Every structure is written in structure tokens, then in C-alpha cells.
C-alpha positions in Angstrom: -52.5 26.6 40.0 -52.7 26.6 36.1 -49.1 28.1 36.2 -47.9 25.2 38.2 -49.6 22.6 36.2 -48.0 24.1 32.9 -44.5 24.2 34.5 -45.0 20.6 35.7 -45.9 19.6 32.1 -43.1 21.5 30.5 -40.5 20.0 32.9 -42.1 16.6 32.1 -41.4 17.2 28.4 -38.0 18.6 28.9 -37.0 15.4 31.0 -38.6 13.1 28.3 -36.6 14.9 25.6 -33.4 14.7 27.5 -33.9 11.0 27.8 -34.7 10.2 24.5 -31.7 12.2 23.4 -29.8 10.2 25.7 -31.1 6.8 24.3 -30.3 8.0 20.8 -26.6 9.0 21.5 -26.1 5.8 23.6 -27.5 3.7 20.7 -25.3 5.8 18.2 -22.2 5.0 20.4 -22.9 1.4 20.5 -23.2 1.2 16.5 -20.1 3.1 16.3 -18.3 0.9 18.4 -19.3 -2.3 16.5 -18.8 -0.9 13.2 -15.5 0.5 14.2 -14.0 -3.2 14.1 -14.4 -2.9 10.2 -13.2 0.7 10.0 -16.5 2.5 9.3 -16.5 5.9 9.8 -18.7 7.7 12.4 -21.1 9.2 9.8 -22.0 5.5 8.6 -23.3 4.6 12.2 -25.2 8.0 12.5 -26.8 7.2 9.0 -27.7 3.7 10.1 -29.3 4.9 13.3 -31.4 7.5 11.3 -32.7 4.9 8.8 -33.5 2.5 11.6 -35.4 5.3 13.5 -37.4 6.2 10.4 -38.2 2.6 9.2 -39.5 1.3 12.6 -41.2 4.7 13.5 -40.1 4.8 17.2 -42.4 7.8 17.8 -41.1 8.8 21.5 -37.6 9.3 19.9 -38.5 10.7 16.5 -40.8 13.2 18.0 -38.3 14.5 20.7 -35.7 14.7 17.8 -37.9 16.7 15.4 -39.3 18.9 18.3 -35.8 20.3 19.1 -34.1 20.3 15.6 -37.2 21.6 14.0 -36.6 24.9 15.7 -32.7 24.9 15.8 -32.0 22.8 12.8 -31.6 25.8 10.5 -28.2 26.8 12.1 -27.1 23.7 14.1 -24.8 22.9 11.2 -22.8 26.3 11.3 -20.5 25.4 14.1 -19.2 22.2 11.8 -18.8 24.4 8.8 -17.0 27.2 11.0 -14.4 24.4 12.1 -13.9 23.3 8.7 -13.3 26.7 7.5 -10.8 27.4 10.3 -8.7 24.3 9.3 -8.4 25.6 5.7 -5.9 28.0 4.2 -7.5 29.9 1.2 -4.2 31.4 0.4 -3.1 28.0 -1.0 -5.5 28.4 -3.9 -3.3 31.5 -5.0 0.0 29.8 -4.8 1.9 27.7 -7.5 -0.1 24.3 -7.8 1.3 21.4 -5.9 0.6 17.7 -6.6 -2.2 17.9 -4.0 -4.0 20.8 -5.6 -3.5 19.4 -9.1 -5.2 16.2 -8.2 -8.1 18.0 -6.5 -8.7 20.3 -9.4 -8.6 17.2 -11.9 -11.1 15.4 -9.8 -13.4 18.6 -9.6 -13.2 19.2 -13.2 -13.8 15.8 -14.4 -16.8 15.5 -12.1 -18.4 18.7 -13.4 -17.8 17.5 -17.0 -19.3 14.1 -16.4 -22.4 15.9 -14.8 -22.7 18.2 -17.8 -22.8 15.3 -20.1 -25.6 13.6 -18.1 -27.8 16.6 -17.9 -30.3 14.9 -19.8 -30.7 12.2 -17.1 -30.4 14.5 -14.3 -33.3 17.0 -15.7 -35.3 14.3 -17.0 -39.2 14.4 -16.4 -40.0 11.0 -17.7 -42.8 9.3 -15.7 -40.6 6.0 -15.3 -37.2 7.6 -14.9 -37.4 11.1 -13.3 -34.3 13.2 -12.9 -32.5 13.9 -9.7 -33.2 17.6 -9.9 -36.7 18.9 -9.6 -36.0 22.7 -10.1 -34.7 23.2 -13.8 -32.3 26.0 -12.9 -28.7 26.7 -13.2 -28.2 27.0 -9.4 -29.7 23.4 -9.1 -27.4 21.9 -11.9 -24.2 23.7 -10.4 -25.2 22.9 -6.9 -25.4 19.2 -7.7 -22.2 19.1 -9.6 -20.3 21.0 -6.8 -21.8 18.6 -4.3 -20.6 15.5 -6.2 -17.2 16.9 -6.8 -16.8 17.7 -3.0 -14.6 15.5 -0.8 -15.4 15.0 2.8 -11.9 15.9 4.1 -12.8 15.2 8.0 -14.0 11.8 7.1 -11.0 11.0 4.8 -8.6 12.3 7.3 -9.8 10.1 10.1 -10.0 7.1 7.7 -6.4 7.6 6.7 -5.4 7.6 10.5 -7.5 4.5 11.3 -6.3 2.4 8.1 -2.8 3.3 8.7 -2.2 5.1 5.2 -1.6 8.3 6.1 2.3 7.8 5.8 2.0 6.1 2.4 2.3 8.4 -0.7 -1.1 7.7 -1.7 -2.5 8.5 1.6 -0.6 11.7 2.0 -1.6 12.9 -1.6 -5.4 11.9 -0.8 -5.5 13.8 2.5 -3.9 16.9 0.9 -6.1 16.8 -2.3 -9.2 15.9 -0.2 -8.7 19.2 1.9 -8.2 21.5 -1.1 -11.1 19.7 -3.0 -13.4 20.3 0.0 -12.2 23.9 0.5 -12.8 24.9 -3.2 -16.2 23.2 -3.7 -17.5 24.2 -0.4 -16.5 27.9 -1.4 -18.3 27.4 -4.6 -21.4 26.5 -2.9 -21.2 29.5 -0.7 -20.7 31.8 -3.4 -23.6 30.4 -5.4 -25.8 30.7 -2.1 -24.8 34.5 -2.4 -25.7 34.8 -6.0 -28.9 32.9 -6.1 -30.9 34.2 -2.8 -34.2 35.7 -2.6 -34.3 36.7 -6.3 -38.2 37.3 -6.1 -37.8 39.6 -3.1 -35.2 41.7 -5.0 -36.8 41.6 -8.6 -37.8 45.4 -8.1 -34.3 46.5 -7.0 -31.9 45.4 -9.8 -28.9 46.7 -7.9 -29.9 45.0 -4.6 -28.3 41.7 -5.3 -24.7 43.1 -6.2 -25.0 45.4 -3.2 -25.5 42.5 -0.8 -23.0 40.4 -2.4 -20.4 43.2 -2.3 -21.4 43.7 1.4 -20.9 40.2 2.1 -17.5 40.1 0.7 -16.4 43.2 2.6 -17.7 41.7 6.0 -15.4 38.5 5.2 -12.4 40.5 4.5 -13.2 42.5 7.9 -13.7 39.5 9.7 -10.0 38.3 8.5 -8.5 41.4 10.4 -10.8 41.1 13.4 -10.3 37.5 14.0 -6.4 37.8 13.4 -6.4 40.7 15.9 -8.6 38.9 18.3 -6.5 35.6 18.2 -3.3 37.5 18.7 -4.6 39.3 21.8 -5.9 36.3 23.3 -2.5 34.3 22.4 -0.8 37.3 24.3 -3.0 36.9 27.3 -2.3 33.1 27.4 1.1 32.2 26.5 2.4 28.6 25.7 2.7 26.3 28.5 -0.3 28.0 30.5 -4.0 26.6 30.3 -6.0 28.8 28.1 -8.5 30.8 30.1 -12.1 29.6 29.2 -13.4 33.3 29.3 -11.0 34.3 26.6 -11.9 31.1 24.3 -15.6 31.9 24.9 -15.1 35.6 23.9 -13.5 34.6 20.7 -16.3 32.0 19.9 -18.7 35.0 20.6 -17.0 37.4 18.3 -17.1 34.7 15.5 -20.7 34.1 16.2 -21.4 37.9 15.9 -19.6 38.1 12.7 -21.7 35.3 11.4 -24.9 37.1 12.2 -23.9 40.3 10.8 -23.5 38.2 7.5 -26.6 36.5 7.8 -28.5 39.6 8.0 -27.6 40.2 4.4 -29.8 37.4 3.6 -26.9 34.9 3.3 -27.6 31.3 4.7 -26.1 31.3 8.2 -24.3 28.2 7.7 -22.5 29.4 4.7 -21.8 32.5 6.5 -20.3 30.6 9.2 -17.8 28.7 6.7 -16.9 31.9 5.2 -15.8 33.5 8.8 -14.0 30.2 9.4 -12.1 30.6 6.1 -11.2 34.1 7.0 -10.1 32.9 10.6 -6.3 32.5 11.0 -5.4 28.5 10.4 -2.3 28.6 12.8 -2.0 29.6 16.3 -3.2 28.0 19.5 -6.7 29.6 19.7 -7.5 28.2 16.1 -6.3 24.7 17.4 -8.3 24.9 20.6 -11.4 26.2 18.7 -11.4 23.3 16.1 -10.7 20.7 19.0 -13.6 21.8 21.2 -16.1 22.5 18.5 -15.2 19.0 16.6 -15.4 17.0 20.1 -19.0 18.5 21.0 -20.1 18.1 17.5 -19.1 14.4 17.0 -20.0 13.4 20.6 -23.5 14.9 20.7 -24.7 17.3 17.8 -24.0 15.4 14.5 -25.5 12.0 15.5 -29.0 13.9 16.4 -28.6 16.1 13.4 -28.2 13.1 10.9 -31.2 11.4 12.7 -33.2 14.4 12.4 -32.3 14.7 8.6 -33.2 11.0 8.3 -36.6 11.7 10.0 -37.6 14.3 7.5 -41.2 14.3 6.4 -42.3 14.0 3.0 -43.4 17.2 1.0 -45.4 15.5 -1.8 -48.2 12.6 -2.0 -46.7 10.8 -4.9 -46.7 7.1 -4.9 -49.1 6.8 -1.8 -50.6 3.9 -3.3 -47.2 2.0 -3.1 -46.8 2.8 0.6 -50.4 2.0 1.4 -51.0 5.3 3.1 -54.0 8.0 2.6 -53.1 11.3 1.3 -53.1 12.7 4.8 -50.9 9.9 6.3 -48.6 10.2 3.2 -47.8 13.8 4.3 -46.9 13.0 7.6 -44.7 9.8 6.6 -41.0 9.8 6.6 -39.0 10.2 3.4 -36.8 7.1 4.4 -40.3 5.1 4.1 -40.5 5.6 0.5 -39.6 2.6 -2.0 -36.0 2.3 -2.5 -34.9 4.8 -5.7 -32.5 2.4 -7.4 -32.3 4.4 -10.7 -31.3 7.7 -8.7 -29.0 6.0 -6.2 -27.2 4.3 -9.3 -27.0 7.8 -11.4 -25.7 9.7 -8.4 -23.1 7.2 -7.6 -21.9 6.5 -11.0 -21.4 10.3 -11.7 -19.6 11.0 -8.5 -17.4 7.8 -8.6 -16.5 8.0 -12.4 -15.8 11.6 -12.2 -13.3 11.3 -9.5 -11.8 8.3 -11.0 -11.2 9.7 -14.5 -9.7 12.8 -13.2 -7.7 11.7 -10.3 -6.4 8.3 -12.0 -5.2 10.4 -15.1 -3.2 12.9 -12.9 -2.1 10.0 -10.6 -0.6 8.2 -13.6 1.2 11.4 -14.9 2.5 11.8 -11.4 4.3 8.3 -11.5 1.7 6.4 -9.6 0.9 2.7 -10.6 -2.6 2.0 -11.9 -4.0 0.4 -8.7 -2.6 3.5 -6.7 -4.2 5.9 -9.1 -7.5 4.2 -9.0 -7.4 4.0 -5.0 -6.7 7.7 -5.3 -9.7 8.6 -7.0 -11.9 6.3 -4.9 -10.5 7.8 -1.5 -11.2 11.5 -2.8 -14.9 10.3 -3.7 -15.9 9.9 0.1 -18.8 11.6 1.4 -19.8 12.8 4.7 -21.9 15.3 6.9 -21.7 18.2 4.5 -23.5 16.2 1.8 -26.1 15.2 4.2 -26.6 19.0 5.1 -26.6 19.8 1.1 -29.3 17.2 0.6 -31.5 18.4 3.3 -31.2 22.1 2.3 -31.7 21.2 -1.3 -35.0 19.3 -0.2 -36.3 22.0 1.9 -35.7 24.6 -0.8 -37.6 22.5 -3.3 -34.7 21.8 -5.6 -34.9 18.1 -5.2 -37.9 15.9 -4.8 -38.6 13.3 -1.9 -37.1 10.4 -3.7 -33.9 12.4 -5.0 -33.3 13.4 -1.3 -33.7 9.8 -0.2 -31.4 8.6 -3.1 -28.5 11.2 -2.0 -28.9 9.8 1.7 -28.4 6.2 0.5 -25.6 7.4 -1.8 -23.7 8.8 1.1 -24.2 5.6 3.2 -23.2 3.4 0.4 -20.1 5.5 -0.2 -18.9 5.5 3.3 -19.4 1.9 3.7 -17.5 1.0 0.6 -14.4 3.5 1.1 -12.7 2.0 4.0 -12.3 -1.4 1.8 -10.4 0.6 -0.7 -8.3 2.1 2.1 -7.5 -1.5 3.4 -6.5 -2.7 -0.1 -4.2 0.2 -0.2 -2.5 -0.6 3.2 -2.0 -4.2 2.2 -0.6 -3.3 -1.2 1.8 -0.9 0.2 2.9 -3.6 2.6 3.3 -6.0 -0.2 5.4 -3.8 -2.3 7.8 -3.1 0.0 11.1 -5.0 -0.6 11.7 -7.2 2.4 15.2 -8.0 3.9 16.3 -9.5 7.1 16.2 -6.7 9.8 18.0 -6.9 13.0 21.3 -5.9 14.7 22.9 -9.3 13.7 22.2 -8.5 10.0 23.0 -5.1 9.8 25.7 -3.7 7.4 28.4 -2.2 9.4 29.1 0.4 6.4 25.7 1.8 6.6 23.8 4.2 9.0 22.1 2.4 11.8 18.4 2.9 11.8 16.1 2.9 14.8 12.5 3.5 15.6 11.8 4.6 19.1 8.6 5.0 20.6 8.1 7.9 23.1 5.2 8.8 25.6 6.5 11.9 26.7 9.6 14.3 27.0 10.9 12.4 30.0 12.1 9.4 28.0 14.1 11.7 25.4 17.3 11.7 27.7 17.4 7.9 27.8 17.0 7.7 24.2 19.6 10.1 23.5 22.1 8.0 25.8 21.2 4.9 23.7 21.6 6.7 20.4 24.9 8.1 21.4 26.1 4.7 22.7 25.0 2.7 19.6 25.9 5.2 16.7 29.7 4.5 16.7 29.0 0.7 16.0 28.1 1.3 12.3 28.2 3.6 9.4 31.2 5.9 11.0 28.9 7.2 13.6 25.9 7.6 11.3 22.6 6.9 13.0 18.9 7.8 11.8 16.3 7.5 14.4 12.6 7.7 13.9 11.2 9.0 17.0 7.4 8.0 17.3 5.1 10.0 19.5 2.6 7.5 20.7 -0.6 9.3 21.2 -4.0 7.3 22.0 -6.7 7.8 19.7 -9.8 8.9 22.0 -12.8 10.9 20.9 -11.1 14.1 22.1 -8.0 13.5 19.9 -10.0 12.3 17.1 -11.9 15.4 16.9 -8.6 17.5 16.6 -7.0 15.7 13.7 -6.0 17.8 10.8 -3.8 17.8 7.7 -0.2 17.7 8.1 2.6 18.5 5.8 5.2 16.0 7.3 5.7 12.4 6.8 2.7 11.6 8.8 0.0 13.2 6.6 -1.9 14.1 9.6 -1.4 15.6 12.9 -3.5 16.4 16.1 -4.1 20.1 17.3 -5.2 19.0 20.8 -3.6 21.4 23.2 -2.4 18.6 25.6 -0.9 16.5 22.9 0.5 19.5 20.9 2.4 20.5 24.2 3.9 17.1 24.6 5.0 16.8 21.3 6.5 20.3 21.3 8.4 19.4 24.3 9.6 16.3 22.8 10.7 18.0 19.7 12.7 20.5 21.4 14.4 17.9 23.6 15.2 16.0 20.4 16.4 19.1 18.4 18.8 20.1 21.5 20.5 16.6 21.4 20.6 16.7 17.5 22.4 20.2 17.7 24.8 19.1 20.3 25.8 15.6 18.7 24.6 16.0 15.1 27.1 18.7 14.1 29.6 16.2 12.8 28.5 16.4 9.0 24.8 15.6 9.8 25.6 12.0 11.2 22.7 12.0 13.7 19.4 12.3 12.0 16.1 12.4 14.0 12.8 12.3 12.2 9.4 12.9 13.9 6.6 10.7 13.4 3.0 10.3 15.2 1.5 7.0 16.0 -2.2 8.1 16.5 -4.2 5.0 17.3 -6.2 2.8 19.8 -3.9 0.8 22.3 -5.1 -2.4 20.4 -4.0 -1.1 17.1 -0.9 1.0 18.1 1.6 -1.7 17.4 0.6 -1.6 13.7 2.1 1.9 13.4 5.4 0.9 14.9 5.6 -2.2 12.9 4.8 -0.2 9.6 7.2 2.5 10.5 10.0 -0.1 11.0 9.0 -1.6 7.7 9.2 1.5 5.8 12.4 2.7 7.4 14.1 -0.6 7.2 15.0 -0.2 10.9 17.2 -2.7 12.7 15.7 -2.2 16.0 12.7 -0.8 17.9 13.0 0.9 21.0 9.8 0.9 23.3 9.4 2.3 26.8 8.5 -0.2 29.7 4.8 0.3 30.6 5.8 1.1 34.1 7.7 4.3 35.3 9.8 5.0 38.2 8.2 6.7 41.3 9.9 9.4 43.4 10.6 6.6 46.2 12.5 4.5 43.6 9.9 1.8 43.0 7.9 1.0 39.9 4.3 2.1 39.6 1.5 -0.1 38.5 2.0 0.7 35.0 -0.2 1.5 32.1 -2.1 -1.4 30.6 -2.5 0.1 27.2 1.1 0.6 26.6 1.8 -2.8 27.9 -0.6 -4.4 25.3 1.3 -2.4 22.8 4.8 -3.7 23.7 3.4 -7.3 23.8 2.1 -7.0 20.3 5.2 -5.4 18.8 7.3 -8.3 20.5 5.0 -10.6 18.7 4.6 -8.9 15.2 7.8 -6.6 14.9 9.6 -7.0 11.6 13.1 -6.6 13.2 14.6 -6.6 16.6 13.0 -5.2 19.6 14.3 -3.5 22.9 12.3 -2.7 26.0 13.6 0.0 28.1 13.0 0.0 31.8 14.3 3.6 32.7 15.5 4.3 36.0 17.0 7.7 35.4 19.8 6.5 32.9 19.8 9.4 30.7 19.3 12.1 33.5 22.4 10.7 35.4 24.9 10.9 32.4 25.3 10.9 28.8 28.1 9.4 26.8 29.0 12.4 24.9 28.8 15.0 28.0 30.0 13.0 31.0 33.6 12.7 31.8 33.0 9.5 33.9 32.4 6.3 32.1 28.8 4.8 32.0 29.0 1.3 33.3 27.1 -1.1 31.2 26.8 -5.0 31.6 25.7 -7.5 29.1 24.3 -10.7 30.6 24.9 -13.7 28.4 23.3 -17.0 29.3 22.4 -18.5 25.9 19.9 -18.3 23.0 19.1 -16.1 19.9 17.9 -13.3 22.0 21.1 -13.2 24.2 23.2 -13.3 21.0 21.2 -10.2 19.8 21.9 -8.5 23.2 25.4 -9.2 22.8 25.5 -7.8 19.2 24.0 -4.7 20.6 26.7 -4.5 23.3 29.4 -4.8 20.5 28.0 -1.5 19.0 28.6 0.0 22.4 32.3 -1.3 22.6 33.2 1.5 19.8 32.3 4.4 22.4 35.3 3.3 24.6 35.9 6.8 25.9 32.4 6.9 27.8 30.9 3.5 27.9 32.6 1.0 30.1 31.3 -2.4 29.0 31.3 -5.5 30.8 30.4 -8.8 29.3 29.0 -11.2 31.9 28.7 -15.0 30.8 26.6 -17.1 33.0 27.5 -20.9 32.7 26.5 -24.1 34.3 28.5 -25.3 37.3 28.9 -29.2 38.1 25.5 -29.5 39.8 23.8 -27.7 36.9 25.6 -29.9 34.4 24.4 -32.8 36.0 20.7 -31.7 36.1 21.2 -30.8 32.4 22.5 -34.0 31.7 19.8 -36.0 33.5 17.1 -34.1 31.4 18.8 -34.8 28.2 19.1 -38.6 29.0 15.2 -38.4 29.9 14.7 -36.9 26.6 16.5 -39.4 24.7 14.8 -42.3 26.3 11.6 -40.7 25.4 12.9 -40.5 21.7 13.6 -44.2 21.7 9.8 -44.9 22.7 9.0 -43.3 19.1 8.7 -39.6 20.3 10.3 -37.7 17.6 9.3 -34.3 19.3 11.7 -34.8 22.2 14.6 -35.8 19.9 14.1 -32.7 17.8 14.0 -30.6 21.2 17.2 -32.2 22.2 18.8 -31.7 18.8 17.9 -27.9 18.8 19.4 -27.5 22.1 22.7 -28.8 20.9 22.7 -26.7 18.1 21.6 -23.5 20.3 24.7 -24.5 22.5 27.0 -24.6 19.5 25.8 -21.3 18.2 26.2 -19.7 21.6 29.8 -20.9 22.1 30.8 -19.9 18.6 29.2 -16.4 18.8 30.5 -15.5 22.2 34.0 -16.8 21.3 33.9 -14.4 18.2 32.7 -11.6 20.4 35.5 -12.1 22.8 38.2 -12.2 20.2 37.0 -9.2 18.6 36.2 -7.0 21.6 37.6 -8.4 24.9 41.1 -9.9 23.9 43.5 -7.2 24.1 41.1 -4.5 24.9 41.2 -3.2 28.4 38.2 -0.9 28.1 36.0 -4.1 27.8 35.6 -6.3 30.8 34.7 -9.9 31.1 33.1 -11.9 34.0 32.4 -15.5 34.1 29.9 -16.8 36.8 29.2 -20.6 37.5 25.7 -21.1 39.0 23.5 -24.1 39.7 20.2 -22.8 39.5 17.8 -19.7 39.2 18.3 -18.8 42.7 22.0 -18.3 42.4 21.6 -16.4 39.1 19.2 -14.0 40.9 21.8 -13.5 43.8 24.7 -12.9 41.1 22.6 -10.2 39.5 21.7 -8.6 42.9 25.4 -8.5 43.7 26.0 -6.4 40.7 23.1 -3.8 40.7 25.1 -1.2 42.7 28.1 -1.3 40.1 26.3 -0.7 37.0 23.9 1.8 35.5 22.7 -0.3 32.7 21.9 -4.1 32.2 21.6 -5.5 28.6 19.8 -8.9 28.5 18.0 -11.0 26.1 14.4 -11.8 26.5 15.2 -15.6 26.3 12.2 -16.9 24.1 13.9 -19.9 22.9 16.3 -20.3 25.8 15.7 -23.9 27.5 18.5 -23.6 30.2 18.4 -25.1 33.7 19.7 -22.0 35.0 16.4 -20.1 34.4 14.0 -23.0 35.2 11.3 -22.0 37.5 11.8 -18.2 37.1 8.9 -17.7 34.9 6.5 -19.0 37.4 7.3 -16.1 39.6 7.6 -13.5 36.8 5.2 -10.5 36.9 5.7 -9.4 33.2 6.3 -12.4 31.0 6.9 -10.3 27.9 10.4 -9.3 29.7 11.5 -12.7 30.0 12.6 -14.4 33.3 16.0 -12.3 33.7 14.5 -9.0 32.4 11.5 -9.4 34.8 13.9 -9.8 37.7 15.8 -6.7 37.1 12.9 -4.7 36.3 11.1 -5.4 39.6 10.9 -2.8 42.3 12.9 -4.8 44.7 16.1 -5.2 42.6 17.3 -1.6 42.2 16.5 1.9 42.1 19.4 3.1 39.9 19.9 0.3 37.4 18.1 0.4 34.2 17.7 -2.5 31.9 17.3 -3.1 28.1 15.5 -6.4 27.2 16.3 -7.2 23.5 14.6 -9.8 21.4 16.0 -10.9 18.0 13.8 -10.8 15.1 12.6 -14.3 13.9 12.6 -14.5 10.3 10.8 -17.6 10.2 7.6 -15.4 11.0 8.0 -13.7 7.7 8.4 -16.9 5.5 5.9 -19.0 7.7 8.3 -21.8 8.0 8.8 -24.1 11.2 12.5 -24.5 10.9 15.4 -22.6 9.5 16.5 -25.4 7.2 13.4 -24.4 4.9 14.5 -20.6 5.0 15.2 -19.3 1.3 18.3 -17.5 2.5 
């Protein structure tokens, strides 16, 4: 009877704890979703939740968190430090210093010097302004200096990704220097924990401390050999392309945990032991990537929010200032640290030392490296970012009696204030970098024929590479003597899973993703692009392919594409249609996220844009390999977008041996001309009744018609007249129905249709077609050709010309400063 009652009580407590944990995690998720709109890191929402719980004393939740983390809190941070160590390569500290390491060393050195100069304030025992450090010892002083000099590299890497600054010079330098600074300062703290441990217990044995330290170092070296052998064995059992066995990955984690336990037996803190084992673990390899991805995902989703809440719910250890809080001495011991009066003096002192130390060192080195004043200051502010490791250090020092209640509270608020301000600095860097780019008109019509053609191509997977290769080979002979530079951008959605696997990269991106699925996709894309470049780019390096990564949520991914086009000064952005072709030839329902990306790029792009509706174009044939000519038709109705499409077609004319181009001009027949004349008369009658808008519309239509006739006549003179390889068709139609019939009659004769989006086209030939359009972003003609009932073999490229009026924010071309 008693046993059954006890089990029921334990079950009830267990269910209550799970429920309270669920409420806490959901609340943290909601806070993060709200704060993410202003680019606040996850650590800020976790801190905010912990402070709220401490201030409002929600007993059911706080008791559940303290009940569990009071027992496991001593080693719950070990997986975080292990994953952090795996991401780092300690051998870089032994190599010749690079720009990243020099900036990191300068920031650490200047911070330590500043902390030394402020030692009087740090160790102060004044009743009005007590110092930060309670224990007057060398380990407390050096530990504070190392913690303030530390950079939270995971937080900095995520910020650089969210704020789109990872590809800038400052962003790449900050990410690299942040990783070096994090590794060096954490290593110093780990070494300090080996030197200053249980000194009282070993007072009677003077050689015990050096022996324990030597044993720890020997175990770390042994861990390096064991972990590398283990990783190689697992990689051999799980080759690339096959799913990693869960048992093998669990076995590696078990071996790592065992090594950490052996080191902790030698009286080293288990968390620092985990960092040293992670540092000895091989950085590269499939096993390392998976371990980092899985551990970080679990930590960011479940463990770290609860851990931060547990830290903020720490109980006081002294009864100082109980008259201020209105508590009795017994109640004061049970009060939370976060309920103390706000320690303004200590928050200011710690913030000033950390910020000024980083600014002095990093700014000085940045100026010597050629950065401007604003960029150098921003570099120092970014490297001053704090994170979860600083919260752990504050708790460890508080529990060891090194700092007081107020100092512990001050450090928590310093971290919260720091991570709240740093994103603003990042946004300032991004806006300054965009403003400093020398702007020019970017589009195919404005491209200098003597220079290489630059494209930005968005890729969702390796299946889109053949079509991209076809278009690159078709276009590259139109300018720069066959020279083309393609910036292939892998479009990857930023989710909690991918965010947990973001690490520093040495390429143009600054960061990369080690998630297995994303890595496999990027590897296949790279192999396909390398194969094309090897086959077609051997002619003096005329074909250049550069790999980039667009790692964003779908509402923000367009920024990556537009920023890349600005930086590369590209003439054209190529994006895949959000729908793909099924096995039966029809188009699937599509992906709403990629459709949103396409719509925003079309709206905000700094150059011309092309949307590719692929129906096996690249798989059927490629211009450089196939002996048969690829049949391409460009449809010209009128308008700026059609003129841009005709310009793109003129680039293909140079590939005469393998591309058979046909120019189709659709003109109005007598019936359509009568309708157009009647509509013009209606507008003129309205303009006489004091309606200037109608008159302006009529004048713009006349100017567009003149520009269309002049542009097509020039195209005909250069590429059609006297050139048998370029065909010409002219169709007279009355309305949209006849236009659709003409296009359907040609669907079996051509592999690729090139059409303009038709934003500014106001033709009677396309009236009414938009009412039936399923995808308005393709325009009326593009939507027809892209529909499932049009063709199963004909691909379509919808082209939109860059509108320079958006850049100068003018309403008419006569106000353009060109």
C-alpha cells in the first residue's frame, strides 16, 4: 500500500516537472520568435526569461527547474564545451599568425592590460563601492581577465549569419578572430582550473599538484589519438552517401564521455575536461560534423534555456542588504540573487573594462590592417559579444565563493546588455557596407561587351546544375570573349537544426553549415559545377564558378541574393521556379518559401532577374556537347522586360554552332489595332476633362512603342539580317486567346522559351490574361508557358529588367541623374 502511494507521488511529481519544463521551453521559444525580428540572439531571450522567473517568483516552475538542475547542473554544461572544443583546431595557435589571430591576440592583450590597470577598483573593499572580486587571489584576478577577454564565438557566428555581414571583410575577420579568441581564453581558464584546484587537500603533498596536472595533459594527448582512431573507424563503417548508424555515433559519444570522466577523476572540473577532450577531437570529418550538429541542436532546443533559467534562479549566499529587500535574515537566504537591488556600479565597471579593452586592441590592429575607423570600431564591438560561456563562468565563480551575490548579478546583466546592443552594431556594419559599394547600372542592356559576364545563380540542389550549365554556356560567348563568372549560391533554409551546425568557414561566406544533409547537397552541387568547369573552363580560365551560401529564413533569403549581386556587380540573377516537374510531366504544388524568395528578389533586386522553369533543359542537351542545335525562341511583345529578354537572346546568338535562336515578334492585327485606337481615344477624352494621369499614361505608351520598334529594329539589323542561323517569325494576333494559341502551336518545336515578365507592358494582346494567372510573379505570358497543361518538354526563362528608378527613388526617367 505504502509502495503504491510512494510510486504515485513520484509519478505525479515527475509529470509536474515535465509540464513545468514544457511551459518554460514554450515561453522561451515565443520570446525568441518575438526578439528575432530585431536580430536578438537566443541567449538574450533565455536570460530575459530567467530574469522574469526570478522577479515574479513563479514557484511551481522555479522549484521544478532547481529540483532537476540542482542535481545535474554541475555537469550539464559539459556537452556545450565539448562541442565548442570540437569546432576548434588548437594547431592554428602554433602556425604563423594570420590577420584573424593577430586581431584576437590584440583584443585579449589589451583587455588583460586594462583589467590590470583597474585592479584597485576590482579588489576594492570600500563599503560604498565594493569590488567585483570577493576572493583576493591571483586565480580570481586572472579568471576575471580571461572571462572579459573571451568572445562568444557561437553567438558571433549566428549574428554574422542573421545580419548578412559574414561575407563582408569585417564580418569574416570578426568570425575568425572570435573563434581564436574563444579558443585561447577558454584554454587559459581550463589550464587555470588545473593549477588552482583543491589546494588545501594537497597541502601535505607538494608534488601531488604537478603530478595531477601532468596526468591530465597526458590523458588529453591520449584522447587525441583515441578519438582520431575512433573517428576513422566510424567513417570507414559509414562511407559518404550512406546514413550514419546511430549506434556508431552513440559509441563515439560514449567514448568521449568516458575520457571526460577519466580526466575529471584527477580532480579537474568535468566541464573543463569536456572542453579539453573536444579540443583533442579531430575538427574535420563526418563524425565531428554530426556530433557538433546533434549536440548543439539538443542544447539550443531544450537544455540551454532551462540552464540559463536555473542560473538566474540561484539563491543568495549572504544576508547583506536584507533591509533593502524587506526580508528577514532567513528569508534573505532563500531569496534569489536577481531580486537584489540593481548593482549599477559593478555593471558599469565590468562593461567598461570588457568593451574598452576590445575596442583599444582590435581598433588599433584593424587600422594597421587598412580598415577605416568605423569598421575597426565595429570589429572591436563584435569581438566583445558575450554568451552562454560567460553565464557558466559567473555561476562557477559564484558557487566557488570567488565573487559575491551582487557581482554575480552584475555579470548576468552585463551579458544581457551586451547581447542586446551587439546586433545594433552588426546592422550598422551591414548598412555601411551597402552604402560604401560603388553603385552602377546593372543589367544585360548596360553590360560592357568587352568585360566578363557576371551571373548570380540560386541553387536548391544538384538537379538544377545541368540547366545552369546550359544557360552559362549559351550566354558566355555574348560578352568578354567567352569569359563568364558565375556566383553559385546554395539556398539553405535557416532552421533550428541548421542553426545548430553553423561553424566558421575559410571561404567567401565566412560561415558554413556542417549538417549532414546540407553538406551532402552542397558536395553534390560542387562536384557537378567542378565537372562543368573542368570541361568548359579549360580555355584560359574563361569560366569561373564561385560557391556561396545563402543561409537564411525564407522571409530574409532575398537579402543574401541581392547583397551577393551588389558585391559581384552582377548583370543577372537566375533563380529556379518554386515548382518542379513530376515524373508524369506536370508541375508539382511548389514550395511556398522559395516562391516568397523569388517574389522579393523580383521586387528588390539590384540588377536584372531571370526565373527558370526547368523541364529537363540541361539534361536533354548542352550547347558544348550536343551535335544537334538547341532550339530557343524569344517572344517579343513589347515593354522594358521584353527588351531585356531580347538582349539575353542576343547573347545566345554568338553560340551559333549549338544554339538555334528564333525571334518571334507578336504584333497587333487590324482588330487589335482598332481596339487599341479606341482605348487611346478614351484616354484622350479623359485627359481633356482635366485628367492629367490619363494623358501621362497615353504618352508613356507611345514612348514605349517607339522604344520597342527602335530596339527590335537594331536587334534585327545586327543578328537576323544576313544571318541564317537566327530565325525570325512575325505573328499578327487580335487578343490574348490568339496569343495563347500561337504559343501552344510552337511548344513542340522549341526547348526553351525566353519571355519578358511584362511589368510595364500595357498591350491589348495580353489584356485579361492576368485574371487567369496562377503565378503573377511570372507575368501573363510566362505563367501560360509555365503551367502544367502547356508542355512537358519546353522550359521557360522569364526575364525582368532592372528598374534604375528604384535606386534613385524617382518617379520618372527624366529625373534620373544619368
